[in-house]
Each structure stands twice: as C-alpha cells, then as structure tokens.
C-alpha positions as CSV (number, residue, x, y, z in Angstrom):
1,M,51.4,9.4,-16.3
2,K,51.1,7.3,-19.5
3,R,53.8,4.7,-19.8
4,S,55.9,4.3,-22.9
5,N,55.2,1.6,-25.5
6,Y,58.8,1.0,-26.2
7,I,60.6,-2.3,-25.4
8,T,64.0,-3.9,-26.2
9,R,64.1,-7.0,-28.3
10,Q,65.1,-9.1,-25.3
11,G,62.2,-7.6,-23.2
12,W,59.7,-8.4,-26.0
13,Q,61.0,-12.0,-26.2
14,V,60.6,-12.5,-22.5
15,L,56.9,-11.4,-22.7
16,D,56.3,-13.5,-25.8
17,D,57.9,-16.5,-24.1
18,E,55.7,-16.0,-21.1
19,L,52.6,-15.8,-23.3
20,K,53.5,-19.0,-25.2
21,F,54.2,-20.9,-21.9
22,L,50.9,-19.9,-20.4
23,W,48.9,-20.7,-23.5
24,K,50.6,-23.9,-24.7
25,Q,51.8,-25.5,-21.4
26,E,50.3,-24.0,-18.2
27,R,46.7,-23.5,-19.4
28,P,46.3,-27.0,-20.9
29,K,47.8,-28.6,-17.7
30,V,45.4,-26.6,-15.4
31,T,42.4,-27.3,-17.7
32,Q,43.2,-31.0,-17.4
33,A,43.4,-30.8,-13.6
34,V,40.1,-28.9,-13.4
35,S,38.5,-31.5,-15.6
36,E,39.7,-34.3,-13.4
37,A,38.6,-32.5,-10.3
38,A,35.2,-31.9,-11.8
39,A,34.8,-35.6,-12.5
40,Q,35.1,-36.3,-8.7
41,G,31.6,-35.1,-8.1
42,D,30.5,-32.3,-5.7
43,R,32.3,-29.2,-6.9
44,S,31.2,-26.9,-4.1
45,E,33.6,-28.4,-1.6
46,N,36.2,-29.6,-4.1
47,A,39.4,-27.6,-3.3
48,E,41.2,-28.8,-6.4
49,Y,38.3,-27.7,-8.6
50,I,37.9,-24.3,-7.0
51,Y,41.6,-23.6,-7.0
52,G,41.9,-24.8,-10.6
53,K,39.1,-22.5,-11.8
54,K,40.7,-19.6,-10.0
55,R,44.1,-20.4,-11.6
56,L,42.4,-20.6,-15.1
57,R,40.9,-17.1,-14.6
58,E,44.4,-15.8,-13.6
59,I,46.0,-17.4,-16.6
60,D,43.3,-16.1,-19.0
61,R,43.6,-12.6,-17.6
62,R,47.4,-12.6,-18.0
63,V,47.1,-14.1,-21.5
64,R,44.7,-11.3,-22.6
65,F,46.9,-8.7,-21.1
66,L,50.1,-10.0,-22.8
67,M,48.3,-10.4,-26.2
68,K,47.1,-6.8,-26.1
69,R,50.3,-5.4,-24.7
70,L,52.5,-7.2,-27.3
71,E,50.4,-5.7,-30.0
72,D,50.9,-2.2,-28.6
73,L,54.6,-2.4,-28.0
74,T,57.3,-1.1,-30.4
75,I,60.6,-2.9,-30.4
76,V,63.4,-0.3,-30.4
77,Y,66.7,-1.5,-32.0
78,P,69.8,0.5,-31.2
79,E,71.3,2.4,-34.2
80,R,75.0,3.1,-34.7
81,Q,74.4,6.9,-34.9
82,Q,73.3,6.8,-31.3
83,D,76.8,5.9,-30.2
84,G,78.2,8.5,-27.7
85,K,74.7,9.7,-26.5
86,I,72.2,8.1,-24.1
87,Y,69.0,6.9,-25.7
88,F,66.6,4.1,-25.2
89,G,68.4,0.8,-24.7
90,A,71.7,2.3,-23.6
91,K,73.8,0.7,-20.9
92,V,75.1,3.6,-18.9
93,G,77.9,3.8,-16.3
94,L,77.5,6.6,-13.8
95,L,79.4,8.1,-10.9
96,D,77.4,9.5,-8.0
97,E,78.3,12.2,-5.4
98,D,80.0,9.6,-3.2
99,D,82.2,8.3,-6.0
100,G,80.1,5.2,-6.2
101,T,79.6,3.6,-9.5
102,I,76.1,2.8,-10.8
103,N,75.2,0.9,-14.0
104,Y,71.8,1.1,-15.6
105,Q,70.2,0.1,-18.8
106,L,67.3,2.3,-20.0
107,V,64.4,-0.1,-20.9
108,G,60.7,0.0,-21.4
109,P,58.3,0.0,-18.4
110,D,57.4,-3.6,-19.1
111,E,60.9,-4.9,-18.5
112,F,62.4,-2.7,-15.8
113,D,64.1,-4.5,-12.9
114,V,66.2,-2.3,-10.6
115,S,67.8,-5.4,-9.1
116,Q,69.3,-6.1,-12.6
117,G,70.1,-2.5,-13.2
118,K,67.3,-2.0,-15.7
119,I,65.4,1.2,-15.2
120,S,62.3,2.4,-17.0
121,I,62.7,5.1,-19.7
122,D,59.8,6.8,-17.9
123,S,61.8,7.1,-14.6
124,P,63.1,10.5,-13.5
125,I,66.7,9.2,-13.7
126,A,66.3,7.9,-17.3
127,R,64.6,11.1,-18.4
128,G,67.4,13.2,-16.9
129,L,70.0,11.0,-18.8
130,L,68.5,11.2,-22.2
131,G,70.8,12.8,-24.8
132,K,73.7,13.1,-22.4
133,Q,77.3,12.1,-23.3
134,V,80.3,10.7,-21.4
135,G,81.6,13.4,-19.0
136,D,78.3,15.2,-18.7
137,E,77.0,15.9,-15.2
138,V,73.4,15.4,-14.6
139,V,71.1,16.7,-11.8
140,V,68.2,14.3,-11.4
141,N,65.1,15.0,-9.3
142,T,64.1,11.7,-7.6
143,P,61.5,11.1,-4.8
144,Q,64.5,11.1,-2.4
145,G,65.7,14.5,-3.6
146,E,68.2,15.8,-6.1
147,R,71.0,13.4,-7.2
148,Y,74.2,14.5,-8.9
149,L,75.5,12.0,-11.4
150,E,78.4,11.9,-13.9
151,V,78.1,9.8,-17.1
152,T,81.2,7.6,-17.3
153,S,80.3,5.2,-20.1
154,I,77.6,4.5,-22.7
155,D,77.2,1.2,-24.5
156,Y,74.6,-0.4,-26.8
157,D,73.9,-4.0,-27.4
158,Y,74.0,-4.5,-31.2
159,S,73.8,-8.3,-31.0
160,T,70.0,-8.3,-30.8
161,F,69.4,-8.1,-34.5
C-alpha cells in the first residue's frame, strides 16, 4: 500500500528541524571526530574512526531521505468549512464499545505516534472515520477484528497558520 504524502504543519516542522540538526550540528561534529581519529594513525583497528565513519553513513542516509521526503510532502492546513466533519488533521474524540474514551488526531504516515494519540490517515481506523460527524457510529475493521466506535467530538487546530 502506498503511503500518503500529506503532513500537518507541525509534523513537517519536526522533520525539517531534524534535517537541519543533522546537517548543521551532528554531521560537522561527527566529521570532526572522524578527522581526529584518522590523525591517530592505523585506521583498521581504530574504533573511533570505524564508528565515526559508520555514523556518518547513517547521518547521510537519513539526510538524503529527509530531503527527498520533505520535497514530496504536502502540508495540509485545516479549513473552516471542515468543521463538523472528520478530515485530515482532525482531533477526534471517540467512545468504544466498553464506554472507554479514545482521542486520536489523523496525521500523515511520517508523523504518526500512537502513544501520543496520532494515527496515520492510511490506518483502517482513520479511513473509517473520514467524513463522519459527531454522533455517527463507525464500524472499523482492524487486524484485531471489528471495532464499534461513536464520534463524540471533532476539533481542528487553526493556530498553525
């Protein structure tokens, strides 16, 4: 399944900050450490040199990924006409079969973090919630089986402009 190229403004900022940190702070620091380790002579048994080169490859790989991914992403800003319905970026309150409350925000696949209540727009739950309104009941097919949820609230963060 192809993942979406959508991201919230906050999610894009997190990726951009990571890219800047790796390129402007972490990479120069590791490059300096590798240079100092190389000056110590025999590189074949120099753990600092070997580790530093490995770390540089990891940083470079992540920088390339972030640069390409940030070019491909589309920042989605919430619009006022979305109020009352669930779309990308919505913060949704749900009631499950056991009367337990669940809160999710529908975000892009690059920023999901279930521990923070952020689920990917590509997930079965998010797909099942799209277009729903407060009071709607939703049957969502998950890997654990069917889940019955009721939408109790929908909110958008308009402060990201």
